[in-house]
MARMARNU-840438 format. One record per residue (C-alpha): x, y, z; residue in three letters. Coordinates in steps of 0.001 Angstrom, whole numbers, padded with zeros to 6 digits. Each point is the difference from the previous one (the first is absolute). Layout:
# residues N
       x       y       z vexvex
       X       Y       Z    ala
...
***
This chain:
# residues 201
       x       y       z vexvex
 -024831 -024925 -049075    met
 -003099  000600  002368    ile
  000786 -000443  003735    cys
 -002778 -000702  002855    asp
  001636  001951  002555    tyr
 -002879 -002105  002504    gly
  002402 -003035 -000570    lys
  003377  001736  000293    leu
 -000531  001076  003350    glu
 -001740 -003216  000614    ser
  001499 -002849  002579    his
 -000763 -003284  002128    trp
  003126  001001  002334    phe
 -001869  001193  003357    pro
  002271  002831  000108    leu
 -001014  001671 -003284    cys
 -003712 -000007  001869    arg
  000260  003608  000900    ser
 -000025  003165 -002240    glu
  003864  001010  000557    lys
  001370 -003808 -001279    ala
 -002699 -000003 -002783    arg
  001190  003470 -000825    asn
  003610 -000856  000065    glu
 -000773 -003289 -001980    arg
 -001920  001960 -002504    leu
  002961  002440 -000742    his
  002792 -002967 -000184    arg
 -002498 -001603 -002522    gln
 -000355  002586 -002171    leu
  003140  000727 -000097    lys
  000942 -003293 -000967    lys
 -002649  000264 -002787    val
  002040  003355 -000750    ile
  003449 -001255 -000044    asp
 -001227 -003509 -002326    glu
 -002023  002369 -002800    phe
  001846  003166  000597    lys
 -003089  002202 -001554    pro
 -000023  003369 -001234    asp
 -002910  000928  001902    ile
 -001680 -001322  002984    val
 -003478  000546 -000498    phe
 -001834  000127  003687    phe
 -004064 -000706  000139    ile
 -000541 -000159  003216    ile
 -002950  000459  002900    ala
  002402  001317  002969    asn
  002890  001155  000203    leu
  002009 -003456  000429    lys
  003490  001711 -001848    phe
  002835  001692  001656    asn
  000802  001498 -003055    phe
  002980  001615  000940    pro
  001627 -003327  001184    met
 -000615 -001275 -003491    ile
  001878  003375 -001727    arg
  002696 -001387  001852    glu
  000346 -002706 -002184    tyr
 -002451  000755 -002748    tyr
  001378  002420 -002489    lys
 -003124 -000601 -002742    gly
 -002847  001897  000058    lys
 -002955 -000005  002594    met
 -003422  000497 -000494    ala
 -003350 -000519  001937    val
 -003617 -000186 -001569    tyr
 -002831  000815  001955    asp
 -002341 -002537 -001169    met
 -002697  000947  002536    asp
 -000897  004213 -000124    gly
 -001431  001511  002657    pro
  000228 -001197  003417    gly
  003257 -002108 -001009    trp
  001911 -000570  003541    lys
  003788  001125 -001725    cys
 -001804  003687 -000144    tyr
 -000146  000219  003940    lys
  003644  001888 -000583    thr
  001523  001031 -003037    leu
  003618 -000467  001503    thr
  000919 -003097 -002038    trp
 -000607  001560 -003336    ile
  003563  002050 -000015    lys
  001568 -003178  000204    asp
 -001123 -001497 -003243    ile
  000068  000397 -004029    asp
 -003650  000264 -001159    met
 -003012 -000265  001618    leu
 -003612 -001176 -002362    phe
 -003145  000247  001373    thr
 -003562 -001324 -001599    ala
 -001884  002377  001240    ser
 -000452  003393 -001490    lys
 -001467  001026  003500    ile
  003417 -000712  001461    ser
  001667  001317 -002507    leu
 -001376  003431  000199    arg
  000234 -000063  003498    asp
  004029 -000689 -000247    leu
  000036  002580 -002329    gln
 -001345  002609  002389    lys
  002775 -001449  002861    gln
  002929  001143 -003271    gln
  000672 -003610 -000011    ile
  000695 -001965 -003425    glu
 -001889 -002845 -000421    ala
 -001291 -001382 -003825    val
 -003722 -001686 -000677    tyr
  000206 -003746 -000895    leu
 -003583 -001482 -000268    ala
 -000684 -003347  000912    asp
  000605 -002567 -002710    gly
 -000024 -004088 -000774    val
  002985 -001882 -001055    asp
 -002186 -002555 -001921    val
  003116 -002728 -000452    asn
  000398 -000405  003703    tyr
 -003661  000328  001274    tyr
 -001717 -001886 -002744    gly
 -002037 -000657 -001813    pro
 -000554 -003578  001233    asn
 -002684 -002877 -001601    asn
 -001543 -000296  003639    leu
 -001868 -003788  000419    ser
 -003775  000784  001030    pro
  000858 -000565  004278    ala
  002374  002959 -000569    glu
 -002779  002030 -001833    ile
 -002553 -001043  002805    lys
  002672  000712  002797    tyr
  001783  002949 -001493    tyr
 -002305  001861 -001663    gly
 -002254  002821  001366    ser
 -002004  003202 -001879    pro
  002639  001843  002168    val
  003366 -000326  001108    ser
  002102  001818  001315    phe
  004091 -000753  001355    val
  002162  001754  002256    gly
  000215  001169  003499    arg
 -002603  002068  001892    pro
  000159  003638  000535    thr
 -002423  001865  001391    pro
 -001133  001577 -002984    arg
 -000063 -003157 -001708    arg
 -002089 -001208  002739    val
 -002976  002731 -000783    arg
 -000161 -000392 -003106    met
 -000305 -004007 -000362    leu
 -002361  000284  002565    ser
 -002419  001242 -001894    gly
  000013 -002427 -002708    ile
  000548 -003079  002402    ala
 -003766 -001303 -000617    asp
  000919 -000065 -004106    leu
  001935 -003415  000738    gly
  003399  001639  000484    leu
  002808 -002122  000847    thr
  003185  001681  001885    val
  003306 -001629 -000323    trp
  002949  000290  002973    gly
  000325 -001002  003207    arg
 -000387  003469  001509    arg
 -003709  000065 -000724    trp
 -000872 -002861  003133    ser
  002174  002591  002105    arg
 -002393  002020  001990    gln
  002730  002248  000908    lys
  000420  001228 -003780    glu
 -003662 -000981 -001127    cys
 -003039  000806  002552    asp
 -001972 -000845 -001964    asn
 -001803 -003733  000310    pro
 -001489 -000053 -003596    val
  003198  000071 -001558    leu
  001333 -002814  002317    trp
 -002759 -002204 -002085    arg
  001252  001070 -002643    cys
  003687 -001354  000457    asn
  000374 -002361 -002327    arg
  003836 -001460  001235    val
  001155  001599  002896    lys
  003332  000524 -001246    lys
  002312  002080 -002558    asp
 -000388 -000732 -003346    ile
  003137 -000468 -001476    ile
  000758 -001874 -003670    gly
 -002311 -003694 -000273    glu
 -003109 -000455  002230    met
 -000354 -003783 -000961    pro
 -003085 -001288  001833    leu
  000908 -002347  003345    lys
 -001912 -003187 -001054    ser
 -002828 -000869 -002568    thr
 -002171 -001209  002897    thr
  000140  003503  001198    arg
  000040  001425 -003887    gln
 -003725 -002284 -000631    asp
 -001319  001232  003411    ser
  000639  003682 -000735    leu
***
């Protein structure tokens, strides 16, 4: 079961706009999911330390694993105290793996991969090929290292996907702002909005 934690914490009710309210809703919703599916392991793929692992441990007795897909500069590495509250830590970065091992922290290297049955392949229409196609694409949130690397190839027809690429606080390069095709996160299928817009792109 794949669960989008952003949707777990979101709610239309005005009182859920505060960070505290969103956090409480996030954990309530997660508990409902765990109670319903009773998983043997919960695999957290996170950009920030949104979850209170000791709190989750109070009602969930299975394994908890965290996957670092960002590597060096991952925000969760600003503090390492949370690692004692999980069972397994995976990283897609051999640099991060080396740094963790130097600090006597047990971690396992797990290279990035794609479930082709979940993410495609799809038969695209000419309009979709025109809209989604680009010589180079990057899907994921910006980090200082990614901003530096992608800035160097922005003139090669780069397309970046994800709402944070248009936020000056996280991406301070206006060139990359112009490379941002859709200013929202990419989760699941991304249908085109209208035939008129498809034909105009």
